[in-house]
Every structure is written in structure tokens, then in C-alpha cells.
C-alpha positions as CSV (number, residue, x, y, z in Angstrom):
1,M,22.8,-36.6,10.0
2,T,21.4,-34.8,7.0
3,S,21.9,-31.0,6.5
4,P,18.9,-28.8,6.1
5,A,17.9,-28.1,2.5
6,K,19.3,-25.0,1.1
7,H,16.6,-22.2,0.7
8,D,15.7,-21.1,-2.9
9,A,15.0,-17.6,-3.3
10,Y,14.0,-17.9,-6.6
11,A,11.5,-21.0,-6.1
12,V,8.1,-19.1,-6.5
13,L,9.3,-17.4,-9.5
14,R,9.2,-20.7,-11.4
15,V,5.4,-20.8,-10.9
16,G,4.2,-19.5,-14.3
17,D,0.9,-18.1,-13.1
18,F,2.5,-16.3,-10.3
19,R,4.8,-14.5,-12.6
20,L,2.2,-13.0,-14.6
21,F,0.5,-12.1,-11.5
22,L,3.7,-10.5,-10.6
23,T,4.0,-8.5,-13.9
24,F,0.2,-7.5,-13.6
25,R,0.9,-6.1,-10.1
26,F,3.8,-4.5,-11.3
27,F,1.9,-2.4,-13.9
28,T,-1.0,-1.5,-12.0
29,T,1.3,-0.2,-9.2
30,I,3.0,1.9,-11.6
31,A,-0.4,3.3,-12.7
32,F,-1.7,3.8,-9.1
33,Q,1.4,5.3,-7.8
34,M,1.7,8.0,-10.8
35,Q,-1.9,8.6,-10.2
36,S,-1.3,9.5,-6.8
37,I,2.0,11.9,-7.6
38,I,-0.2,13.6,-10.4
39,V,-3.2,14.1,-8.3
40,G,-1.1,15.4,-5.5
41,W,1.0,17.9,-7.4
42,Q,-2.1,19.2,-9.6
43,M,-4.3,19.7,-6.1
44,Y,-1.3,21.4,-4.7
45,E,-0.8,23.5,-7.7
46,L,-4.5,24.3,-7.6
47,T,-5.1,25.2,-4.1
48,K,-1.3,25.8,-2.1
49,D,-3.1,24.3,1.0
50,P,-1.8,21.3,2.8
51,L,-5.3,20.4,4.2
52,A,-6.5,20.1,0.3
53,L,-3.5,17.2,0.1
54,G,-4.7,15.5,3.3
55,L,-8.3,15.9,1.9
56,I,-7.5,13.5,-0.9
57,G,-6.4,10.6,1.5
58,L,-9.7,11.2,3.3
59,A,-11.6,11.2,0.1
60,E,-10.0,7.7,-0.9
61,A,-10.3,6.2,2.7
62,L,-13.7,6.8,3.7
63,P,-15.1,4.9,0.7
64,N,-12.7,2.4,0.7
65,I,-13.3,1.6,4.5
66,A,-17.0,1.7,3.8
67,V,-17.0,-1.3,1.4
68,A,-13.9,-3.2,2.3
69,L,-16.0,-5.7,4.2
70,F,-18.4,-6.4,1.3
71,A,-15.1,-6.6,-1.0
72,G,-13.7,-9.3,1.3
73,H,-17.0,-11.1,1.1
74,A,-17.2,-11.0,-2.7
75,A,-13.5,-12.1,-2.9
76,D,-14.5,-15.4,-1.1
77,K,-17.6,-16.1,-2.9
78,Y,-17.0,-14.9,-6.6
79,N,-14.0,-15.7,-8.9
80,R,-11.2,-13.6,-7.8
81,K,-9.6,-13.0,-11.3
82,T,-13.3,-11.6,-12.6
83,I,-13.4,-8.9,-9.8
84,I,-9.8,-7.8,-10.3
85,I,-10.6,-7.3,-13.9
86,W,-13.7,-5.5,-13.4
87,F,-12.4,-3.2,-10.6
88,T,-9.3,-2.3,-12.5
89,L,-11.3,-1.2,-15.6
90,L,-13.4,1.0,-13.2
91,F,-9.9,2.6,-11.8
92,L,-9.2,2.9,-15.5
93,V,-12.7,5.0,-16.1
94,G,-11.6,7.2,-13.3
95,T,-8.2,8.0,-14.8
96,L,-10.0,8.6,-18.1
97,A,-12.2,11.4,-16.2
98,L,-9.0,13.1,-14.4
99,F,-7.5,13.2,-17.9
100,L,-11.0,15.1,-19.3
101,F,-10.7,17.4,-16.5
102,T,-7.5,18.6,-17.6
103,I,-8.8,19.7,-21.2
104,P,-9.2,23.5,-21.2
105,S,-12.0,23.6,-23.8
106,L,-14.2,21.4,-21.3
107,G,-14.0,24.0,-18.6
108,I,-14.7,21.4,-15.9
109,I,-11.9,22.9,-13.4
110,P,-12.8,26.3,-13.8
111,A,-16.4,26.0,-13.2
112,L,-16.3,23.4,-10.6
113,G,-12.8,23.7,-8.7
114,V,-11.5,20.6,-7.4
115,L,-14.8,18.8,-6.1
116,P,-14.5,16.5,-9.5
117,I,-11.2,15.6,-8.7
118,Y,-12.4,14.6,-5.1
119,F,-15.0,12.7,-6.5
120,V,-12.6,10.5,-8.9
121,V,-10.4,10.0,-5.9
122,M,-13.6,8.5,-3.9
123,V,-14.2,6.1,-6.9
124,S,-10.7,5.0,-7.2
125,G,-11.0,4.1,-3.3
126,V,-14.3,1.9,-4.1
127,S,-12.0,0.3,-6.8
128,R,-9.0,-0.5,-4.5
129,A,-11.1,-1.7,-1.8
130,F,-12.5,-4.4,-4.1
131,L,-9.0,-5.2,-5.8
132,Y,-7.2,-5.6,-2.6
133,P,-8.8,-8.5,-1.0
134,S,-9.1,-10.2,-4.2
135,I,-5.3,-9.9,-5.2
136,I,-4.1,-11.2,-2.0
137,A,-6.6,-14.0,-1.8
138,L,-5.5,-14.8,-5.5
139,M,-2.0,-14.8,-4.9
140,S,-2.4,-17.7,-2.0
141,Q,-4.4,-19.8,-4.4
142,L,-1.3,-19.5,-7.2
143,V,1.5,-21.0,-5.0
144,P,1.7,-23.9,-2.6
145,R,1.9,-23.4,1.1
146,E,5.5,-24.1,1.5
147,L,6.1,-21.0,-0.8
148,Y,4.0,-18.5,1.1
149,T,6.9,-16.7,2.6
150,N,8.7,-16.5,-0.7
151,S,5.8,-15.5,-2.3
152,S,5.3,-12.6,0.1
153,T,8.7,-11.4,-0.3
154,W,8.7,-11.3,-4.1
155,N,5.1,-9.7,-4.2
156,S,6.7,-7.2,-1.8
157,T,9.8,-6.6,-3.9
158,V,7.9,-6.0,-7.2
159,W,5.6,-3.9,-5.7
160,H,8.0,-1.6,-4.2
161,I,10.2,-1.7,-7.6
162,A,6.8,-0.3,-9.5
163,A,6.2,1.9,-6.6
164,I,9.7,3.4,-7.3
165,T,9.1,3.5,-11.2
166,G,5.5,4.9,-10.7
167,P,6.6,8.3,-8.7
168,A,9.7,8.8,-10.6
169,I,7.8,8.4,-13.8
170,G,4.9,10.4,-12.9
171,G,7.0,13.2,-11.4
172,L,9.4,13.2,-14.9
173,V,6.4,13.1,-17.2
174,Y,4.3,15.8,-15.2
175,G,7.3,18.1,-15.1
176,F,8.7,18.0,-18.5
177,F,5.4,16.9,-20.5
178,G,2.4,18.5,-18.5
179,V,-0.7,16.9,-16.7
180,R,-2.4,15.4,-19.6
181,I,0.7,13.3,-20.7
182,A,0.9,12.2,-17.4
183,Y,-2.5,10.7,-17.3
184,L,-2.2,9.1,-20.3
185,G,0.5,7.2,-19.3
186,V,-1.4,5.8,-16.4
187,L,-3.9,4.6,-18.9
188,F,-1.3,2.6,-20.9
189,F,0.2,1.0,-17.7
190,L,-3.7,-0.1,-16.6
191,L,-4.5,-1.4,-20.1
192,T,-1.3,-3.4,-20.4
193,A,-1.7,-5.0,-16.9
194,L,-5.3,-6.1,-17.8
195,V,-3.9,-7.7,-21.1
196,L,-1.5,-9.6,-18.6
197,L,-3.8,-10.5,-15.9
198,G,-6.0,-12.0,-18.6
199,I,-3.9,-14.7,-19.1
200,V,-3.7,-16.0,-15.7
201,K,-5.7,-19.3,-15.3
202,K,-9.1,-18.9,-13.1
203,H,-9.3,-20.5,-9.7
204,P,-12.4,-21.5,-8.0
205,V,-13.3,-20.4,-4.7
206,S,-15.1,-22.3,-1.8
207,S,-18.8,-22.5,-1.7
208,P,-20.0,-20.4,1.2
209,A,-21.6,-22.6,4.3
210,A,-24.8,-23.6,4.3
211,G,-27.1,-21.3,6.3
212,E,-24.6,-18.8,6.9
213,T,-26.1,-15.1,6.5
214,L,-24.6,-12.1,5.1
215,I,-24.0,-10.4,8.2
216,G,-22.3,-13.5,9.5
217,R,-20.0,-13.5,6.6
218,L,-19.1,-9.7,6.9
219,S,-18.5,-10.2,10.4
220,S,-16.6,-13.3,10.2
221,G,-13.5,-11.8,9.3
222,I,-13.3,-9.2,12.0
223,K,-14.1,-12.0,14.4
224,F,-11.2,-14.1,13.1
225,V,-8.7,-11.3,13.2
226,Y,-9.8,-9.7,16.6
227,R,-9.3,-13.1,18.4
228,N,-6.0,-13.8,17.0
229,Q,-3.4,-11.6,18.8
230,I,-0.6,-11.9,16.2
231,L,-3.2,-10.7,13.4
232,M,-4.7,-8.1,15.5
233,G,-1.6,-6.9,17.0
234,A,0.5,-6.9,13.7
235,M,-2.2,-5.1,11.9
236,S,-2.7,-2.7,14.9
237,L,1.0,-2.0,14.8
238,D,1.1,-1.2,11.4
239,M,-1.8,0.9,11.4
240,F,-0.8,3.4,14.2
241,A,2.6,3.7,13.2
242,V,2.0,4.6,9.6
243,L,-1.1,6.7,10.6
244,F,1.0,9.0,12.9
245,G,4.7,8.4,11.3
246,G,3.8,8.9,7.6
247,A,5.1,12.0,5.9
248,I,4.6,11.0,2.0
249,A,1.3,13.0,1.9
250,M,3.1,16.1,2.6
251,L,6.2,15.6,0.1
252,P,4.7,17.9,-2.3
253,I,5.3,20.7,0.2
254,F,8.5,19.5,1.7
255,A,9.6,19.3,-2.5
256,A,8.2,22.9,-3.0
257,E,8.9,24.7,0.0
258,V,11.7,23.0,2.3
259,L,13.9,21.3,-0.5
260,N,13.2,23.7,-3.8
261,V,13.1,20.6,-6.0
262,G,10.0,20.8,-7.8
263,P,7.7,18.2,-9.2
264,Q,10.8,16.2,-10.7
265,G,12.3,16.1,-7.2
266,L,9.2,15.1,-5.9
267,G,9.0,11.9,-7.8
268,F,12.5,11.0,-6.7
269,L,11.5,11.6,-2.9
270,R,8.2,9.6,-3.3
271,A,10.2,6.8,-4.9
272,A,13.1,7.1,-2.1
273,P,11.2,4.9,0.4
274,M,10.4,2.2,-2.2
275,V,14.3,2.1,-3.2
276,G,15.1,1.0,0.3
277,A,12.0,-1.4,0.5
278,V,13.4,-3.2,-2.8
279,M,16.7,-3.4,-1.2
280,M,15.2,-4.8,1.9
281,S,13.0,-7.3,0.2
282,L,16.1,-8.4,-1.8
283,M,17.9,-9.1,1.9
284,L,14.7,-11.2,3.0
285,A,14.5,-13.3,0.0
286,Y,17.7,-14.8,0.7
287,R,17.2,-14.7,4.5
288,P,13.8,-15.0,5.4
289,P,12.7,-13.3,8.7
290,M,11.3,-16.5,10.3
291,V,12.4,-17.3,13.7
292,H,12.3,-13.9,15.6
293,A,9.9,-12.5,13.1
294,G,8.0,-10.6,16.1
295,R,11.0,-8.8,17.5
296,N,12.3,-8.1,14.0
297,M,8.8,-6.4,13.0
298,M,9.1,-4.1,16.0
299,I,12.8,-3.0,15.4
300,G,11.9,-2.3,11.9
301,V,9.0,-0.2,13.0
302,A,10.9,1.6,15.4
303,G,13.6,2.3,12.9
304,F,11.0,3.6,10.4
305,G,9.8,6.1,13.3
306,I,13.6,7.2,13.9
307,S,14.0,7.9,10.2
308,I,11.2,9.9,9.5
309,I,11.9,12.3,12.8
310,C,15.5,12.7,10.9
311,F,13.9,13.3,7.6
312,A,11.7,16.2,9.0
313,L,15.0,17.9,10.2
314,S,16.7,17.5,7.2
315,R,17.3,20.5,4.6
316,N,19.4,18.6,2.1
317,F,17.6,17.0,-0.8
318,Y,20.2,14.0,-0.7
319,L,20.1,13.4,2.8
320,S,16.7,13.5,2.9
321,M,16.4,11.0,0.2
322,V,18.8,8.5,2.1
323,L,16.7,9.1,5.1
324,L,13.3,8.3,3.1
325,M,15.2,5.1,1.7
326,L,16.1,4.1,5.4
327,S,12.3,4.5,6.7
328,G,11.5,2.2,3.6
329,M,13.9,-0.4,4.5
330,F,12.7,-0.5,8.1
331,D,8.8,-0.6,6.9
332,N,9.3,-3.2,4.5
333,I,10.3,-5.7,7.3
334,S,6.9,-5.4,8.9
335,V,5.3,-5.6,5.4
336,V,6.6,-8.9,4.8
337,I,6.2,-10.7,8.1
338,R,2.8,-9.2,8.5
339,A,1.6,-10.9,4.9
340,T,3.5,-14.0,5.7
341,A,1.6,-14.4,8.9
342,M,-1.7,-13.8,7.2
343,Q,-1.3,-16.3,4.7
344,L,-0.4,-19.0,7.3
345,I,-2.8,-18.1,9.7
346,T,-5.9,-17.8,7.3
347,P,-7.6,-20.6,5.9
348,N,-8.1,-20.4,2.2
349,E,-12.0,-19.9,2.3
350,M,-11.6,-16.8,4.5
351,R,-8.4,-15.3,2.9
352,G,-10.8,-12.5,0.8
353,R,-12.5,-11.2,4.4
354,V,-9.4,-11.2,6.5
355,A,-7.4,-9.4,3.6
356,S,-10.5,-6.9,3.7
357,V,-10.0,-6.3,7.6
358,N,-6.2,-5.7,6.9
359,A,-7.3,-3.4,4.1
360,I,-9.1,-1.5,6.6
361,F,-6.1,-1.1,8.6
362,I,-4.2,-0.1,5.8
363,G,-6.7,2.8,4.7
364,S,-6.7,3.9,7.9
365,S,-3.2,4.4,8.3
366,N,-2.4,5.5,4.9
367,E,-5.1,7.5,3.6
368,I,-6.4,8.7,6.8
369,G,-3.1,9.3,7.7
370,S,-2.5,11.8,4.9
371,F,-5.3,13.4,6.1
372,E,-4.2,13.7,9.6
373,S,-0.6,14.8,8.4
374,G,-2.4,17.6,6.5
375,L,-4.4,18.7,9.5
376,A,-1.6,18.4,11.8
377,A,0.7,20.4,9.4
378,R,-1.8,23.4,9.3
379,L,-2.4,23.3,13.0
380,I,1.1,23.3,14.4
381,G,3.4,23.7,11.1
382,L,4.9,21.0,8.7
383,I,8.0,20.1,10.5
384,P,6.7,19.8,14.0
385,S,3.9,17.6,12.9
386,V,6.2,15.6,11.0
387,I,8.4,15.1,14.2
388,F,5.3,14.3,16.4
389,G,4.2,11.6,14.3
390,G,7.7,9.9,14.4
391,I,7.8,10.3,18.3
392,M,4.1,8.7,18.7
393,T,5.5,5.8,16.3
394,L,8.0,4.9,18.8
395,G,5.6,5.0,21.6
396,I,3.1,2.9,19.9
397,V,6.1,0.4,19.5
398,G,6.7,0.3,23.0
399,F,3.0,-0.2,23.9
400,T,2.4,-2.9,21.2
401,A,5.7,-4.8,22.7
402,K,4.1,-4.9,26.5
403,F,0.4,-5.8,25.4
404,A,0.7,-8.0,22.5
405,P,3.6,-10.5,23.8
406,R,2.6,-13.5,21.3
407,L,3.5,-11.0,18.6
408,R,6.6,-9.8,20.2
409,K,7.5,-13.6,20.6
410,L,6.2,-14.8,17.0
411,N,8.1,-17.7,15.4
412,L,6.8,-18.0,11.8
413,R,8.8,-21.3,11.5
414,E,6.6,-22.9,14.1
415,I,3.1,-22.0,12.3
416,G,4.7,-22.5,8.6
């Protein structure tokens, strides 16, 4: 009797184009995360209003969701690398505009207030809507099917390492050198990422089916997800959990008024969930969550909700960081499982459209969740709103476990 082959945690890193792709994602994620924390702290300094922070998320989410289906259609029809290059350039132009807003001699903010910042955030939302499905679809083209779980794990690991680095750099540069230098740092990382992506080989996409209408192509991704209980359940679980349980948008207020740590401390608070996610990603690289994937996903989301409740009650900076790290560890379990299931279940010619549907769920949970957090904080107070969100997350896990049994019993090895 032969023994099973030993799992190679580093197999996908031996694929040259995938290494370049991961490096591109690393630098773009640093840039996106830096810009997010810079805009958040700048907005708080200008307005001192939690709802203004929440509106940043809404300003990004609405255009993101509005164009998401078109972005998925484009990713399945046109060259994915080309799409990524053009919309990374669009994001870069938005960052350049934010830099120009900070120049006193131009007088843009004194004359127009924060509206120009919201406009750039909206443009960034459009950019990220087109980037996400093309990036996810291109990743699946760079590696063989048997390495999908391995690629999802390393993609998550690198993304979270960058998401640790980005807020830390953004907060420290903002705190010590000011907002203009911070935006210049974002521009540097975006340009570096574009150079790296240029080296990746182009991969063709399948031709659209003859006679298929635009409306038919736009709706096909929604129909595919809706008819698959595993994908629909996983995306819905993540959306509602983060929609109610996310406290990230309110971290500037926690840093300024609850923990008293300023923009430097805010950078570390924003990075803490990512530290936890990287730790979990490295564990999952060696022990892929294949057999009891559905059960593990629900445990992870429940652990995320409990961590957020405890964070709301903490008044110690270091304890708060530990709790945010735990939230990132638990959240990453569901991230890897959902990404792997999406790669395994979705045919290549539909990956862009299905990824765009997932982007709608993500946009609803992250950006609209930011708006929900800001509105709830204004109505019932900062701490009660975060506790309420954590409790809602636990309720959503119970609801999903009852009404999505195929997701609860998911075994990735059976569909791999």
C-alpha cells in the first residue's frame, strides 16, 4: 500500500508568472491600504465626524457595485492583464489628484471642502471594481488546477502581509512627515507594481458564445452563483458578517478618543488584523482546510464576531491589537475557503463574471459596512454599535448553518 504524496506548501511559488503576479499584488495592496488610512485620517482631521468616515465607504461602494457586472463581463471578454494595467493607472491618477488637493497654494480643500476627496474615492471604487475580477481570473490562468488551494493560500498570505505593511507605512509616514509625503509614497508603490505586472505573460480568454447577448452575459454570473448553494452561502455569510461585524472604519475614532494613540497607533491597529491573517495563512499553507471546509468556515466567522465584541470592550492598546489579530486569523479561514471553492467550482470562461458577483458581496460588506458602522456609531454610540455588530455576526452564522447545509458540509477535496 502506497503512502499519500507529501503536501508541498511551496509548489505554486515555483511558477515564475505567479511569483511576479504575487509581487504585483503585494505592491498594489500596500498602495491601496496606505491610501485608505491616509484618506480616513485626513477626513477625520477635517470633519471630526464618524459619519464622514462611513461616507468614505459608501462613496467607494456605490460606483463599485454599479459597474461590477460590467467589470466581470470585461474580464471574460478582453485580455485580463491589459484591464489590470489600465485601471491601476486610473487609480494612480486618483492618487495624484489627492496629492494635489493637499497643496495649500491651490486652495482646493478650503474652497470646496471634502467633496473632491469623496469624488476621487468614487473613481477609486470604479477602478477597484474592474481590477478585482480581472486579478482573480488571471490568477487562475497562471497555475494548474491542482495548485488552486495552494495559490489561494499564498495569494491571501501576500495580500495580508501587504495589508499589514500598508497601514503601518501610511500611518507612520502621515504622522511623521505629513499627508503630502504619504500620498507620494502611494504613487511610488503603484508605479513599482505596474512595472512588475508588465513582465507577466498575456494569457488569452475564451471567445463569447455565439449569439449571447450583453444582458445574458451580465446576468449569467448572478445566475451561476444563485443556483450554487455553496457559493451563494459562502458569499452571503461573508457579506453579512463583515457588514455588521467590521469595526475597521471606526478605528480612527478608537485611536483618537478611546485608546489615545494618534495616527501612528492607528497604523498599527489597522495592521493588526492582517498580522493575524498572515499567521493563519501560513498555517493553512501547511494544513489546507480541505475536508471539513464548511464547518471550519463557520467556526472562523463566529470567532471573528466574538473577537470584535471583545475589541469594543477593550481600553488597552495592546489588548486591542491582540483582539484585532484574532479577528484577522478567524476571518482568513473563510477567505481561503471561499476563494478556493470559487476557483474549483467556476469554469474558466465565467471566472470574471463570478468574481464580479463576489466583488459585489465584498463591496457590500466592506464599504457599505463602513457606512453602516458610521451611521450606527452616530445613532447609538461607538462602543454599543460595534458590540451590536459582533452579536449580529454570530446570529448570521447560526442562520447560515441551518439554511445552507451543503455549505456546512462542504468538503473541498471532493470537488477538487
